[in-house]
C-alpha positions, -999 to +999 in steps of 0.1 A: +000+000+000+014+034-010+015+060+017-008+089+007+015+117+019+053+116+021+076+145+030+106+145+006+132+172+009+107+198+023+081+189-003+049+171+005+044+144-022+008+132-024+000+101-044-035+097-060-050+063-061-081+048-077-101+056-045-083+089-036-082+119-061-064+145-040-074+175-061-111+167-054-104+164-017-083+195-009-101+204+022-095+169+038-059+169+026-054+204+041-066+191+074-041+163+072-012+185+062-021+210+089-021+182+115+015+172+106+026+209+107+035+211+070+039+243+051+052+246+016+049+231-019+027+201-024+035+179-054+006+156-066+014+124-085-017+118-104-005+087-123-035+066-110-060+090-125-041+107-154-017+080-165+015+091-182-001+122-196+017+156-194-005+164-163+008+134-143+023+158-118+009+190-104+017+213-075-001+237-052+014+258-024+001+251+011+001+279+037+000+257+067-038+260+068-051+263+033-041+257-003-032+288-024-053+277-054-039+305-076-005+287-073-017+255-090+006+244-118+012+214-140+048+202-133+067+191-164+101+191-148+098+171-116+130+164-095+144+132-110+149+117-075+113+122-066+101+109-100+123+078-097+111+072-061+074+075-071+079+052-101+096+026-078+068+028-052+040+023-077+058-004-097+059-026-066+022-022-058+001-044-081-032-033-065-023+003-072-014-005-109-046-026-114-068+002-100-051+029-121-062+042-155-032+025-171-039-001-198-025-036-194+001-028-220+012+004-202+015-015-169+036-042-186+060-017-201+062+003-169+071-026-146+097-040-170 
């Protein structure tokens, strides 16, 4: 099972799943980030819901209490370490991959 929120180098990395689309649950996510005392950039990995499209990664700034929705951006240049770590995490979770929007062919290519 993939952890929903991970703090990596001062960035909160939030991973979408088939059951959890973080951009549709920002209020709940804000409560969770506030509870752990996080403030800063939040990077969303939307692989499960957007696949390998250009909008796989997005970001929004979090003030410590709320999201600054005007800061929303599609991220085309994600830190390679974060991208590699995310890819490794999802490759090892068959349930995640089967619940994602990825086709069988895409899953096969991705895990090999």
